[in-house]
C-alpha positions as protocol buffer text, in pm:
chain_id: "A"
residue {
  index: 1
  type: MET
  ca { x: 3902 y: -2081 z: -293 }
}
residue {
  index: 2
  type: THR
  ca { x: 3741 y: -1778 z: -456 }
}
residue {
  index: 3
  type: LYS
  ca { x: 3418 y: -1969 z: -513 }
}
residue {
  index: 4
  type: LYS
  ca { x: 3413 y: -2071 z: -146 }
}
residue {
  index: 5
  type: LEU
  ca { x: 3457 y: -1712 z: -32 }
}
residue {
  index: 6
  type: ILE
  ca { x: 3176 y: -1600 z: -261 }
}
residue {
  index: 7
  type: MET
  ca { x: 2950 y: -1872 z: -123 }
}
residue {
  index: 8
  type: ILE
  ca { x: 3034 y: -1779 z: 237 }
}
residue {
  index: 9
  type: LEU
  ca { x: 2976 y: -1410 z: 164 }
}
residue {
  index: 10
  type: GLY
  ca { x: 2642 y: -1494 z: 6 }
}
residue {
  index: 11
  type: LEU
  ca { x: 2536 y: -1694 z: 312 }
}
residue {
  index: 12
  type: VAL
  ca { x: 2642 y: -1412 z: 546 }
}
residue {
  index: 13
  type: LEU
  ca { x: 2451 y: -1152 z: 346 }
}
residue {
  index: 14
  type: SER
  ca { x: 2142 y: -1375 z: 333 }
}
residue {
  index: 15
  type: SER
  ca { x: 2162 y: -1421 z: 709 }
}
residue {
  index: 16
  type: MET
  ca { x: 2192 y: -1045 z: 763 }
}
residue {
  index: 17
  type: LEU
  ca { x: 1890 y: -984 z: 541 }
}
residue {
  index: 18
  type: MET
  ca { x: 1682 y: -1241 z: 730 }
}
residue {
  index: 19
  type: LYS
  ca { x: 1774 y: -1084 z: 1065 }
}
residue {
  index: 20
  type: ALA
  ca { x: 1706 y: -732 z: 939 }
}
residue {
  index: 21
  type: GLN
  ca { x: 1357 y: -826 z: 826 }
}
residue {
  index: 22
  type: ALA
  ca { x: 1276 y: -1067 z: 1111 }
}
residue {
  index: 23
  type: PHE
  ca { x: 1180 y: -777 z: 1339 }
}
residue {
  index: 24
  type: PHE
  ca { x: 882 y: -698 z: 1117 }
}
residue {
  index: 25
  type: VAL
  ca { x: 609 y: -948 z: 1196 }
}
residue {
  index: 26
  type: PRO
  ca { x: 295 y: -739 z: 1245 }
}
residue {
  index: 27
  type: PHE
  ca { x: 50 y: -1012 z: 1142 }
}
residue {
  index: 28
  type: PRO
  ca { x: 49 y: -1392 z: 1116 }
}
residue {
  index: 29
  type: LYS
  ca { x: 164 y: -1510 z: 774 }
}
residue {
  index: 30
  type: ALA
  ca { x: -48 y: -1716 z: 540 }
}
residue {
  index: 31
  type: GLY
  ca { x: 69 y: -2053 z: 670 }
}
residue {
  index: 32
  type: ASP
  ca { x: -42 y: -1970 z: 1025 }
}
residue {
  index: 33
  type: LYS
  ca { x: -352 y: -2151 z: 1149 }
}
residue {
  index: 34
  type: TYR
  ca { x: -481 y: -1818 z: 1277 }
}
residue {
  index: 35
  type: TRP
  ca { x: -649 y: -1753 z: 942 }
}
residue {
  index: 36
  type: GLN
  ca { x: -849 y: -2076 z: 954 }
}
residue {
  index: 37
  type: LYS
  ca { x: -925 y: -2076 z: 1328 }
}
residue {
  index: 38
  type: GLN
  ca { x: -960 y: -1713 z: 1438 }
}
residue {
  index: 39
  type: VAL
  ca { x: -1122 y: -1534 z: 1143 }
}
residue {
  index: 40
  type: PRO
  ca { x: -1506 y: -1547 z: 1151 }
}
residue {
  index: 41
  type: VAL
  ca { x: -1633 y: -1825 z: 926 }
}
residue {
  index: 42
  type: ALA
  ca { x: -1864 y: -1595 z: 727 }
}
residue {
  index: 43
  type: MET
  ca { x: -1576 y: -1358 z: 648 }
}
residue {
  index: 44
  type: ARG
  ca { x: -1344 y: -1643 z: 553 }
}
residue {
  index: 45
  type: ASN
  ca { x: -1603 y: -1802 z: 328 }
}
residue {
  index: 46
  type: ASP
  ca { x: -1672 y: -1470 z: 158 }
}
residue {
  index: 47
  type: TYR
  ca { x: -1306 y: -1424 z: 68 }
}
residue {
  index: 48
  type: ILE
  ca { x: -1290 y: -1780 z: -67 }
}
residue {
  index: 49
  type: ARG
  ca { x: -1608 y: -1718 z: -268 }
}
residue {
  index: 50
  type: LEU
  ca { x: -1448 y: -1411 z: -427 }
}
residue {
  index: 51
  type: GLY
  ca { x: -1132 y: -1610 z: -498 }
}
residue {
  index: 52
  type: ASN
  ca { x: -1337 y: -1873 z: -677 }
}
residue {
  index: 53
  type: LEU
  ca { x: -1506 y: -1598 z: -876 }
}
residue {
  index: 54
  type: TYR
  ca { x: -1174 y: -1457 z: -1002 }
}
residue {
  index: 55
  type: GLN
  ca { x: -970 y: -1775 z: -1026 }
}
residue {
  index: 56
  type: LYS
  ca { x: -1026 y: -1843 z: -1395 }
}
residue {
  index: 57
  type: LYS
  ca { x: -1032 y: -1482 z: -1510 }
}
residue {
  index: 58
  type: PRO
  ca { x: -750 y: -1410 z: -1759 }
}
residue {
  index: 59
  type: TRP
  ca { x: -472 y: -1159 z: -1696 }
}
residue {
  index: 60
  type: ASN
  ca { x: -503 y: -953 z: -2012 }
}
residue {
  index: 61
  type: ALA
  ca { x: -289 y: -644 z: -2061 }
}
residue {
  index: 62
  type: ILE
  ca { x: -477 y: -315 z: -2083 }
}
residue {
  index: 63
  type: PRO
  ca { x: -447 y: -188 z: -2443 }
}
residue {
  index: 64
  type: ALA
  ca { x: -197 y: 91 z: -2504 }
}
residue {
  index: 65
  type: GLU
  ca { x: -476 y: 290 z: -2674 }
}
residue {
  index: 66
  type: THR
  ca { x: -670 y: 292 z: -2348 }
}
residue {
  index: 67
  type: PHE
  ca { x: -371 y: 435 z: -2160 }
}
residue {
  index: 68
  type: ALA
  ca { x: -333 y: 704 z: -2428 }
}
residue {
  index: 69
  type: GLU
  ca { x: -695 y: 820 z: -2404 }
}
residue {
  index: 70
  type: PHE
  ca { x: -632 y: 1068 z: -2122 }
}
residue {
  index: 71
  type: ARG
  ca { x: -382 y: 1259 z: -2340 }
}
residue {
  index: 72
  type: THR
  ca { x: -582 y: 1225 z: -2662 }
}
residue {
  index: 73
  type: ASN
  ca { x: -943 y: 1283 z: -2554 }
}
residue {
  index: 74
  type: GLY
  ca { x: -937 y: 1340 z: -2178 }
}
residue {
  index: 75
  type: ASN
  ca { x: -1096 y: 1010 z: -2080 }
}
residue {
  index: 76
  type: ARG
  ca { x: -937 y: 867 z: -1767 }
}
residue {
  index: 77
  type: THR
  ca { x: -1210 y: 634 z: -1645 }
}
residue {
  index: 78
  type: ARG
  ca { x: -1171 y: 347 z: -1894 }
}
residue {
  index: 79
  type: TYR
  ca { x: -810 y: 280 z: -1795 }
}
residue {
  index: 80
  type: GLU
  ca { x: -875 y: 335 z: -1426 }
}
residue {
  index: 81
  type: GLU
  ca { x: -1171 y: 97 z: -1419 }
}
residue {
  index: 82
  type: ALA
  ca { x: -965 y: -173 z: -1591 }
}
residue {
  index: 83
  type: SER
  ca { x: -661 y: -113 z: -1368 }
}
residue {
  index: 84
  type: PHE
  ca { x: -856 y: -109 z: -1041 }
}
residue {
  index: 85
  type: GLY
  ca { x: -1047 y: -419 z: -1152 }
}
residue {
  index: 86
  type: ILE
  ca { x: -722 y: -609 z: -1206 }
}
residue {
  index: 87
  type: ARG
  ca { x: -599 y: -511 z: -860 }
}
residue {
  index: 88
  type: LYS
  ca { x: -928 y: -618 z: -704 }
}
residue {
  index: 89
  type: GLN
  ca { x: -895 y: -952 z: -884 }
}
residue {
  index: 90
  type: PHE
  ca { x: -543 y: -1000 z: -747 }
}
residue {
  index: 91
  type: VAL
  ca { x: -624 y: -901 z: -389 }
}
residue {
  index: 92
  type: CYS
  ca { x: -928 y: -1131 z: -379 }
}
residue {
  index: 93
  type: LEU
  ca { x: -712 y: -1424 z: -491 }
}
residue {
  index: 94
  type: VAL
  ca { x: -444 y: -1347 z: -233 }
}
residue {
  index: 95
  type: MET
  ca { x: -698 y: -1316 z: 48 }
}
residue {
  index: 96
  type: ALA
  ca { x: -870 y: -1637 z: -61 }
}
residue {
  index: 97
  type: GLU
  ca { x: -540 y: -1826 z: -45 }
}
residue {
  index: 98
  type: ILE
  ca { x: -459 y: -1680 z: 297 }
}
residue {
  index: 99
  type: MET
  ca { x: -799 y: -1785 z: 428 }
}
residue {
  index: 100
  type: GLN
  ca { x: -804 y: -2134 z: 278 }
}
residue {
  index: 101
  type: GLY
  ca { x: -434 y: -2219 z: 287 }
}
residue {
  index: 102
  type: ARG
  ca { x: -445 y: -2513 z: 47 }
}
residue {
  index: 103
  type: GLY
  ca { x: -245 y: -2373 z: -246 }
}
residue {
  index: 104
  type: ARG
  ca { x: -551 y: -2380 z: -471 }
}
residue {
  index: 105
  type: PHE
  ca { x: -525 y: -2012 z: -566 }
}
residue {
  index: 106
  type: LEU
  ca { x: -146 y: -1999 z: -602 }
}
residue {
  index: 107
  type: PRO
  ca { x: -138 y: -2064 z: -981 }
}
residue {
  index: 108
  type: SER
  ca { x: -363 y: -1761 z: -1041 }
}
residue {
  index: 109
  type: ILE
  ca { x: -165 y: -1550 z: -795 }
}
residue {
  index: 110
  type: ARG
  ca { x: 158 y: -1636 z: -973 }
}
residue {
  index: 111
  type: LYS
  ca { x: 1 y: -1539 z: -1305 }
}
residue {
  index: 112
  type: GLY
  ca { x: -102 y: -1211 z: -1144 }
}
residue {
  index: 113
  type: LEU
  ca { x: 253 y: -1143 z: -1029 }
}
residue {
  index: 114
  type: HIS
  ca { x: 379 y: -1207 z: -1383 }
}
residue {
  index: 115
  type: TYR
  ca { x: 113 y: -968 z: -1511 }
}
residue {
  index: 116
  type: PHE
  ca { x: 229 y: -682 z: -1288 }
}
residue {
  index: 117
  type: ILE
  ca { x: 598 y: -718 z: -1367 }
}
residue {
  index: 118
  type: GLU
  ca { x: 561 y: -800 z: -1738 }
}
residue {
  index: 119
  type: LYS
  ca { x: 242 y: -643 z: -1874 }
}
residue {
  index: 120
  type: GLU
  ca { x: 229 y: -307 z: -1694 }
}
residue {
  index: 121
  type: PRO
  ca { x: 533 y: -88 z: -1768 }
}
residue {
  index: 122
  type: TRP
  ca { x: 415 y: 155 z: -1497 }
}
residue {
  index: 123
  type: TRP
  ca { x: 179 y: 90 z: -1204 }
}
residue {
  index: 124
  type: GLY
  ca { x: 10 y: 430 z: -1185 }
}
residue {
  index: 125
  type: ILE
  ca { x: -271 y: 586 z: -1388 }
}
residue {
  index: 126
  type: PRO
  ca { x: -252 y: 792 z: -1712 }
}
residue {
  index: 127
  type: ALA
  ca { x: -375 y: 1114 z: -1549 }
}
residue {
  index: 128
  type: HIS
  ca { x: -56 y: 1113 z: -1339 }
}
residue {
  index: 129
  type: TYR
  ca { x: 187 y: 1029 z: -1621 }
}
residue {
  index: 130
  type: PRO
  ca { x: 373 y: 1285 z: -1836 }
}
residue {
  index: 131
  type: LYS
  ca { x: 330 y: 1100 z: -2169 }
}
residue {
  index: 132
  type: ASP
  ca { x: 59 y: 916 z: -2361 }
}
residue {
  index: 133
  type: HIS
  ca { x: 237 y: 584 z: -2317 }
}
residue {
  index: 134
  type: PRO
  ca { x: 434 y: 441 z: -2022 }
}
residue {
  index: 135
  type: GLU
  ca { x: 806 y: 381 z: -2058 }
}
residue {
  index: 136
  type: LYS
  ca { x: 1027 y: 153 z: -1853 }
}
residue {
  index: 137
  type: ASP
  ca { x: 1274 y: 427 z: -1763 }
}
residue {
  index: 138
  type: ILE
  ca { x: 1014 y: 687 z: -1663 }
}
residue {
  index: 139
  type: GLN
  ca { x: 875 y: 587 z: -1323 }
}
residue {
  index: 140
  type: PRO
  ca { x: 708 y: 881 z: -1149 }
}
residue {
  index: 141
  type: VAL
  ca { x: 564 y: 809 z: -805 }
}
residue {
  index: 142
  type: ASP
  ca { x: 189 y: 851 z: -782 }
}
residue {
  index: 143
  type: LEU
  ca { x: -85 y: 718 z: -554 }
}
residue {
  index: 144
  type: PHE
  ca { x: -139 y: 395 z: -742 }
}
residue {
  index: 145
  type: ASN
  ca { x: 222 y: 324 z: -826 }
}
residue {
  index: 146
  type: ALA
  ca { x: 275 y: 337 z: -448 }
}
residue {
  index: 147
  type: GLU
  ca { x: -37 y: 137 z: -368 }
}
residue {
  index: 148
  type: THR
  ca { x: 52 y: -137 z: -616 }
}
residue {
  index: 149
  type: ALA
  ca { x: 403 y: -163 z: -472 }
}
residue {
  index: 150
  type: GLY
  ca { x: 250 y: -194 z: -126 }
}
residue {
  index: 151
  type: MET
  ca { x: 1 y: -456 z: -245 }
}
residue {
  index: 152
  type: LEU
  ca { x: 278 y: -668 z: -399 }
}
residue {
  index: 153
  type: ALA
  ca { x: 500 y: -624 z: -93 }
}
residue {
  index: 154
  type: TRP
  ca { x: 225 y: -751 z: 138 }
}
residue {
  index: 155
  type: THR
  ca { x: 173 y: -1045 z: -97 }
}
residue {
  index: 156
  type: LEU
  ca { x: 539 y: -1136 z: -54 }
}
residue {
  index: 157
  type: TYR
  ca { x: 510 y: -1093 z: 323 }
}
residue {
  index: 158
  type: MET
  ca { x: 215 y: -1332 z: 336 }
}
residue {
  index: 159
  type: LEU
  ca { x: 291 y: -1588 z: 66 }
}
residue {
  index: 160
  type: GLU
  ca { x: 659 y: -1575 z: -29 }
}
residue {
  index: 161
  type: ASP
  ca { x: 743 y: -1924 z: 100 }
}
residue {
  index: 162
  type: GLU
  ca { x: 444 y: -2079 z: -75 }
}
residue {
  index: 163
  type: ILE
  ca { x: 518 y: -1899 z: -404 }
}
residue {
  index: 164
  type: ASN
  ca { x: 888 y: -1992 z: -392 }
}
residue {
  index: 165
  type: ARG
  ca { x: 803 y: -2360 z: -353 }
}
residue {
  index: 166
  type: LYS
  ca { x: 608 y: -2345 z: -679 }
}
residue {
  index: 167
  type: GLU
  ca { x: 823 y: -2100 z: -878 }
}
residue {
  index: 168
  type: LYS
  ca { x: 1166 y: -2020 z: -746 }
}
residue {
  index: 169
  type: GLY
  ca { x: 1293 y: -1674 z: -837 }
}
residue {
  index: 170
  type: LEU
  ca { x: 955 y: -1511 z: -900 }
}
residue {
  index: 171
  type: CYS
  ca { x: 949 y: -1331 z: -565 }
}
residue {
  index: 172
  type: ASP
  ca { x: 1301 y: -1199 z: -626 }
}
residue {
  index: 173
  type: ARG
  ca { x: 1184 y: -1057 z: -960 }
}
residue {
  index: 174
  type: VAL
  ca { x: 887 y: -890 z: -793 }
}
residue {
  index: 175
  type: ARG
  ca { x: 1115 y: -740 z: -527 }
}
residue {
  index: 176
  type: SER
  ca { x: 1349 y: -610 z: -795 }
}
residue {
  index: 177
  type: GLU
  ca { x: 1060 y: -440 z: -978 }
}
residue {
  index: 178
  type: ILE
  ca { x: 927 y: -287 z: -655 }
}
residue {
  index: 179
  type: ASN
  ca { x: 1273 y: -142 z: -597 }
}
residue {
  index: 180
  type: ARG
  ca { x: 1315 y: -12 z: -952 }
}
residue {
  index: 181
  type: ARG
  ca { x: 966 y: 129 z: -996 }
}
residue {
  index: 182
  type: PHE
  ca { x: 898 y: 263 z: -648 }
}
residue {
  index: 183
  type: LEU
  ca { x: 1161 y: 244 z: -373 }
}
residue {
  index: 184
  type: GLN
  ca { x: 1441 y: 404 z: -573 }
}
residue {
  index: 185
  type: PRO
  ca { x: 1233 y: 682 z: -733 }
}
residue {
  index: 186
  type: VAL
  ca { x: 1055 y: 774 z: -408 }
}
residue {
  index: 187
  type: LEU
  ca { x: 1385 y: 806 z: -225 }
}
residue {
  index: 188
  type: ASN
  ca { x: 1612 y: 955 z: -491 }
}
residue {
  index: 189
  type: GLN
  ca { x: 1394 y: 1166 z: -721 }
}
residue {
  index: 190
  type: PRO
  ca { x: 1228 y: 1502 z: -636 }
}
residue {
  index: 191
  type: GLN
  ca { x: 871 y: 1448 z: -517 }
}
residue {
  index: 192
  type: GLY
  ca { x: 645 y: 1752 z: -490 }
}
residue {
  index: 193
  type: TRP
  ca { x: 390 y: 1571 z: -273 }
}
residue {
  index: 194
  type: LYS
  ca { x: 648 y: 1540 z: 7 }
}
residue {
  index: 195
  type: ASN
  ca { x: 605 y: 1913 z: 72 }
}
residue {
  index: 196
  type: ASN
  ca { x: 224 y: 1909 z: 89 }
}
residue {
  index: 197
  type: ALA
  ca { x: -29 y: 1824 z: 358 }
}
residue {
  index: 198
  type: ASN
  ca { x: -286 y: 1659 z: 132 }
}
residue {
  index: 199
  type: ASN
  ca { x: -376 y: 1294 z: 82 }
}
residue {
  index: 200
  type: TRP
  ca { x: -87 y: 1230 z: -158 }
}
residue {
  index: 201
  type: ASN
  ca { x: 162 y: 1278 z: 125 }
}
residue {
  index: 202
  type: THR
  ca { x: 35 y: 1018 z: 369 }
}
residue {
  index: 203
  type: TRP
  ca { x: -124 y: 784 z: 114 }
}
residue {
  index: 204
  type: ILE
  ca { x: 210 y: 737 z: -60 }
}
residue {
  index: 205
  type: THR
  ca { x: 415 y: 754 z: 261 }
}
residue {
  index: 206
  type: SER
  ca { x: 220 y: 474 z: 429 }
}
residue {
  index: 207
  type: ASN
  ca { x: 288 y: 247 z: 131 }
}
residue {
  index: 208
  type: TRP
  ca { x: 651 y: 362 z: 123 }
}
residue {
  index: 209
  type: LEU
  ca { x: 707 y: 272 z: 487 }
}
residue {
  index: 210
  type: GLU
  ca { x: 541 y: -69 z: 468 }
}
residue {
  index: 211
  type: THR
  ca { x: 718 y: -160 z: 145 }
}
residue {
  index: 212
  type: VAL
  ca { x: 1054 y: -66 z: 298 }
}
residue {
  index: 213
  type: LEU
  ca { x: 984 y: -275 z: 608 }
}
residue {
  index: 214
  type: ILE
  ca { x: 902 y: -578 z: 393 }
}
residue {
  index: 215
  type: CYS
  ca { x: 1135 y: -546 z: 95 }
}
residue {
  index: 216
  type: GLU
  ca { x: 1433 y: -319 z: 160 }
}
residue {
  index: 217
  type: SER
  ca { x: 1746 y: -522 z: 234 }
}
residue {
  index: 218
  type: ASP
  ca { x: 2003 y: -242 z: 225 }
}
residue {
  index: 219
  type: ALA
  ca { x: 2054 y: -90 z: 572 }
}
residue {
  index: 220
  type: LYS
  ca { x: 2158 y: 253 z: 441 }
}
residue {
  index: 221
  type: GLN
  ca { x: 1862 y: 271 z: 204 }
}
residue {
  index: 222
  type: ARG
  ca { x: 1630 y: 161 z: 484 }
}
residue {
  index: 223
  type: ASP
  ca { x: 1759 y: 427 z: 724 }
}
residue {
  index: 224
  type: ALA
  ca { x: 1733 y: 696 z: 457 }
}
residue {
  index: 225
  type: ALA
  ca { x: 1374 y: 588 z: 388 }
}
residue {
  index: 226
  type: PHE
  ca { x: 1282 y: 603 z: 758 }
}
residue {
  index: 227
  type: LYS
  ca { x: 1415 y: 959 z: 774 }
}
residue {
  index: 228
  type: GLY
  ca { x: 1219 y: 1051 z: 463 }
}
residue {
  index: 229
  type: VAL
  ca { x: 901 y: 901 z: 607 }
}
residue {
  index: 230
  type: GLN
  ca { x: 947 y: 1100 z: 928 }
}
residue {
  index: 231
  type: GLN
  ca { x: 986 y: 1424 z: 736 }
}
residue {
  index: 232
  type: CYS
  ca { x: 677 y: 1356 z: 525 }
}
residue {
  index: 233
  type: LEU
  ca { x: 462 y: 1283 z: 829 }
}
residue {
  index: 234
  type: ARG
  ca { x: 581 y: 1593 z: 1011 }
}
residue {
  index: 235
  type: THR
  ca { x: 507 y: 1804 z: 701 }
}
residue {
  index: 236
  type: PHE
  ca { x: 161 y: 1655 z: 683 }
}
residue {
  index: 237
  type: LEU
  ca { x: 84 y: 1722 z: 1049 }
}
residue {
  index: 238
  type: LYS
  ca { x: 211 y: 2080 z: 1036 }
}
residue {
  index: 239
  type: GLY
  ca { x: -19 y: 2151 z: 744 }
}
residue {
  index: 240
  type: TYR
  ca { x: -333 y: 2049 z: 930 }
}
residue {
  index: 241
  type: PRO
  ca { x: -539 y: 2305 z: 1124 }
}
residue {
  index: 242
  type: ASP
  ca { x: -556 y: 2290 z: 1503 }
}
residue {
  index: 243
  type: ASP
  ca { x: -906 y: 2143 z: 1494 }
}
residue {
  index: 244
  type: GLY
  ca { x: -780 y: 1843 z: 1293 }
}
residue {
  index: 245
  type: GLY
  ca { x: -1020 y: 1909 z: 1008 }
}
residue {
  index: 246
  type: CYS
  ca { x: -951 y: 1759 z: 667 }
}
residue {
  index: 247
  type: GLU
  ca { x: -1004 y: 2025 z: 401 }
}
residue {
  index: 248
  type: GLU
  ca { x: -1042 y: 1751 z: 141 }
}
residue {
  index: 249
  type: GLY
  ca { x: -1355 y: 1620 z: 314 }
}
residue {
  index: 250
  type: VAL
  ca { x: -1436 y: 1331 z: 542 }
}
residue {
  index: 251
  type: SER
  ca { x: -1415 y: 1059 z: 278 }
}
residue {
  index: 252
  type: TYR
  ca { x: -1063 y: 1172 z: 182 }
}
residue {
  index: 253
  type: TRP
  ca { x: -962 y: 1160 z: 548 }
}
residue {
  index: 254
  type: ASP
  ca { x: -949 y: 784 z: 498 }
}
residue {
  index: 255
  type: CYS
  ca { x: -655 y: 833 z: 261 }
}
residue {
  index: 256
  type: ALA
  ca { x: -505 y: 1131 z: 445 }
}
residue {
  index: 257
  type: GLY
  ca { x: -552 y: 1126 z: 823 }
}
residue {
  index: 258
  type: ALA
  ca { x: -607 y: 750 z: 841 }
}
residue {
  index: 259
  type: SER
  ca { x: -291 y: 685 z: 637 }
}
residue {
  index: 260
  type: PHE
  ca { x: -105 y: 912 z: 882 }
}
residue {
  index: 261
  type: PHE
  ca { x: -208 y: 688 z: 1173 }
}
residue {
  index: 262
  type: GLU
  ca { x: -134 y: 377 z: 969 }
}
residue {
  index: 263
  type: SER
  ca { x: 222 y: 503 z: 933 }
}
residue {
  index: 264
  type: LEU
  ca { x: 246 y: 586 z: 1304 }
}
residue {
  index: 265
  type: TYR
  ca { x: 149 y: 227 z: 1380 }
}
residue {
  index: 266
  type: PHE
  ca { x: 409 y: 76 z: 1148 }
}
residue {
  index: 267
  type: MET
  ca { x: 684 y: 312 z: 1265 }
}
residue {
  index: 268
  type: GLN
  ca { x: 697 y: 106 z: 1584 }
}
residue {
  index: 269
  type: PHE
  ca { x: 871 y: -164 z: 1378 }
}
residue {
  index: 270
  type: ALA
  ca { x: 1143 y: 75 z: 1264 }
}
residue {
  index: 271
  type: PRO
  ca { x: 1473 y: 93 z: 1458 }
}
residue {
  index: 272
  type: LYS
  ca { x: 1441 y: 292 z: 1780 }
}
residue {
  index: 273
  type: GLN
  ca { x: 1641 y: 586 z: 1651 }
}
residue {
  index: 274
  type: ALA
  ca { x: 1396 y: 621 z: 1360 }
}
residue {
  index: 275
  type: VAL
  ca { x: 1073 y: 613 z: 1561 }
}
residue {
  index: 276
  type: LEU
  ca { x: 866 y: 925 z: 1506 }
}
residue {
  index: 277
  type: THR
  ca { x: 788 y: 1124 z: 1818 }
}
residue {
  index: 278
  type: LEU
  ca { x: 499 y: 1368 z: 1825 }
}
residue {
  index: 279
  type: THR
  ca { x: 529 y: 1494 z: 2180 }
}
residue {
  index: 280
  type: ASP
  ca { x: 523 y: 1850 z: 2049 }
}
residue {
  index: 281
  type: ALA
  ca { x: 163 y: 1825 z: 1932 }
}
residue {
  index: 282
  type: PRO
  ca { x: -33 y: 1550 z: 2115 }
}
residue {
  index: 283
  type: LEU
  ca { x: -358 y: 1747 z: 2116 }
}
residue {
  index: 284
  type: HIS
  ca { x: -324 y: 1824 z: 1748 }
}
residue {
  index: 285
  type: VAL
  ca { x: -287 y: 1453 z: 1675 }
}
residue {
  index: 286
  type: ALA
  ca { x: -595 y: 1378 z: 1886 }
}
residue {
  index: 287
  type: GLU
  ca { x: -797 y: 1631 z: 1687 }
}
residue {
  index: 288
  type: VAL
  ca { x: -689 y: 1476 z: 1356 }
}
residue {
  index: 289
  type: SER
  ca { x: -783 y: 1131 z: 1484 }
}
residue {
  index: 290
  type: GLY
  ca { x: -1122 y: 1251 z: 1602 }
}
residue {
  index: 291
  type: TYR
  ca { x: -1222 y: 1421 z: 1278 }
}
residue {
  index: 292
  type: SER
  ca { x: -1323 y: 1112 z: 1086 }
}
residue {
  index: 293
  type: CYS
  ca { x: -1540 y: 984 z: 1366 }
}
residue {
  index: 294
  type: CYS
  ca { x: -1702 y: 1284 z: 1528 }
}
residue {
  index: 295
  type: GLY
  ca { x: -1592 y: 1601 z: 1361 }
}
residue {
  index: 296
  type: ALA
  ca { x: -1865 y: 1819 z: 1504 }
}
residue {
  index: 297
  type: LYS
  ca { x: -1861 y: 1964 z: 1854 }
}
residue {
  index: 298
  type: ASP
  ca { x: -2219 y: 1852 z: 1912 }
}
residue {
  index: 299
  type: GLY
  ca { x: -2111 y: 1489 z: 1868 }
}
residue {
  index: 300
  type: ARG
  ca { x: -2282 y: 1425 z: 1536 }
}
residue {
  index: 301
  type: CYS
  ca { x: -2075 y: 1189 z: 1328 }
}
residue {
  index: 302
  type: LEU
  ca { x: -1946 y: 1356 z: 1012 }
}
residue {
  index: 303
  type: SER
  ca { x: -1843 y: 1019 z: 872 }
}
residue {
  index: 304
  type: GLY
  ca { x: -2213 y: 946 z: 848 }
}
residue {
  index: 305
  type: LYS
  ca { x: -2285 y: 1260 z: 648 }
}
residue {
  index: 306
  type: LEU
  ca { x: -2379 y: 1133 z: 307 }
}
residue {
  index: 307
  type: ALA
  ca { x: -2403 y: 1356 z: 2 }
}
residue {
  index: 308
  type: ASP
  ca { x: -2680 y: 1227 z: -220 }
}
residue {
  index: 309
  type: TYR
  ca { x: -2600 y: 1271 z: -589 }
}
residue {
  index: 310
  type: GLY
  ca { x: -2961 y: 1372 z: -646 }
}
residue {
  index: 311
  type: GLY
  ca { x: -2883 y: 1696 z: -468 }
}
residue {
  index: 312
  type: GLU
  ca { x: -3019 y: 1604 z: -125 }
}
residue {
  index: 313
  type: GLN
  ca { x: -2806 y: 1559 z: 185 }
}
residue {
  index: 314
  type: GLN
  ca { x: -2883 y: 1314 z: 461 }
}
residue {
  index: 315
  type: GLU
  ca { x: -2717 y: 1324 z: 801 }
}
residue {
  index: 316
  type: LEU
  ca { x: -2671 y: 1015 z: 1013 }
}
residue {
  index: 317
  type: VAL
  ca { x: -2598 y: 1026 z: 1382 }
}
residue {
  index: 318
  type: CYS
  ca { x: -2382 y: 758 z: 1541 }
}
residue {
  index: 319
  type: GLY
  ca { x: -2330 y: 667 z: 1904 }
}
residue {
  index: 320
  type: CYS
  ca { x: -1959 y: 741 z: 1914 }
}
residue {
  index: 321
  type: LYS
  ca { x: -1825 y: 1028 z: 2120 }
}
residue {
  index: 322
  type: ARG
  ca { x: -1573 y: 1287 z: 2011 }
}
residue {
  index: 323
  type: ARG
  ca { x: -1235 y: 1265 z: 2177 }
}
residue {
  index: 324
  type: GLN
  ca { x: -1194 y: 1562 z: 2409 }
}
């Protein structure tokens, strides 16, 4: 009798989880024919080409000595180049599988998932970590810890069914690590970036929101996260000047202002009571959105303003018009 009750309870909880996450379907999943029929052939072929390029590349752990370099000699680039390269490798494989849809890249993707949950104790970079070596129980939230959690969450969104057919339980392990390394710390530990209006706020918040929408099964945790996201976005907006200018520069707007609008888009999938309203500052929002495209009153496109590392600056003019 007890076993039956446990089984029934498990089925009910599984059903509730499926319903809770069913509302979030922003894009067709990997099995949808959209990716083979609607994506331009040249783009699809390019992703598959990159997947072929990375398919046989090994998933080697980055040496502990490389992580320690930032604390011992100040070098941060060697670890970052290796870390970003591994993430590029993984994303290319995922996109190749989405575009081709034949399961050919799934073995490498599964190896990549094992790499992230077994060979990297922390998903961020050494310059943002308090020690010279990462520890399982110390999980600060930084830009790349958040971005990696988001990357893995989107992989589950796109390919969970396909991965489960080949290796049952792997996706559950990935979800558990996303929760332990990112969702719990970002919600329950003090985060200084939540009180700032720089790129850390919206860059992390956009990944937080999307990861919650895909992975969070607990209703109370989900609601608390939505409230936290709202507060972060309001703090970010209040910290911006009336002209919408990004003090970190146009290129950083991509991680700051653009991430703000990314979050606004995905908030539409949150429960109605959690949807962020910005009726108090519609013009301010318009100015922020216009900055990346045409940040000058004369209509010249600041996003085309290129700083040449030789010391010369070139200015490009685009045909877009500033939002008035």
